[in-house]
Structures are given as C-alpha cells and as structure tokens.
C-alpha positions, -999 to +999 in steps of 0.1 A: +000+000+000+013+034-009+012+061+019+006+098+015+028+105+046+062+102+030+091+125+035+109+118+003+110+097-029+110+060-025+117+031-049+088+012-036+056+015-016+069-007+013+097+018+020+073+047+019+049+030+042+076+021+067+087+058+067+051+069+072+047+047+103+079+061+118+066+096+112+032+088+127+049+073+158+069+105+163+039+127+158+018+106+182+046+109+208+047+147+203+009+150+208+010+128+239+040+145+255+020+175+266-008+156+282-014+143+317-018+106+323-056+109+324-057+131+292-036+104+274-059+076+286-090+096+275-075+106+241-067+069+234-101+057+245-087+037+274-100+056+304-127+030+311-102+001+307-078+019+330-105+024+357-115-013+354-078-023+358-074+000+388-105-014+405-093-050+399-058-039+411-045-056+379-009-043+377-001-062+345-031-048+327-024-013+341+012-015+328+000-026+294-024+003+291+003+028+302+026+014+275-001+020+249+000+058+258+038+060+258+041+058+296+056+024+299+089+039+313+069+054+342+044+026+347+057+013+380+057+048+397+022+056+383+008+023+393+021+025+428+008+060+432-027+052+418-031+020+439-020+038+470-046+065+465-073+040+456-069+022+490 
C-alpha cells in the first residue's frame, strides 16, 4: 500500500509506508507528551479500561495500558501512586 505521509522519494511503496509509520509514531509521541496521564488515557479511548484495571488492582493490565499511551517507562511509579490513592 502506498502512503501519502512520505518525507521523500522511494523506490517502492513498502519503504514509503515504513517511513510513514515512523513519522506517525513520532507525531503521536509529540501529541501525547504535553498531556497528563488521564488526558492520554481519555484521548486513546482507554480511560474505562484503566478504571477497570485499577478497581481490579491488575498491575499487568495497568502497565500494558500505560505502555499504549507512551508511559511504559513510568508505569511502576504511576501504578504505585494510583493504587496507594485507591486504597
């Protein structure tokens, strides 16, 4: 599939699509970087899943959700804080 999000000329559609995915990931990170945790979860449509995971105290699921919104590197700290407050 040929992508319209290319940054240059490519010999094939596969190379163009690979570049487009890299650009999308960078753009997504830039959008998310200015958001709070809750804003990221809401923007990604994961706030209800997050709340369910918190109620269940499901650390693995919480970590997975945080990774989805580019917070995997802070997951342990966020989870500890949230669960401590939810007690």
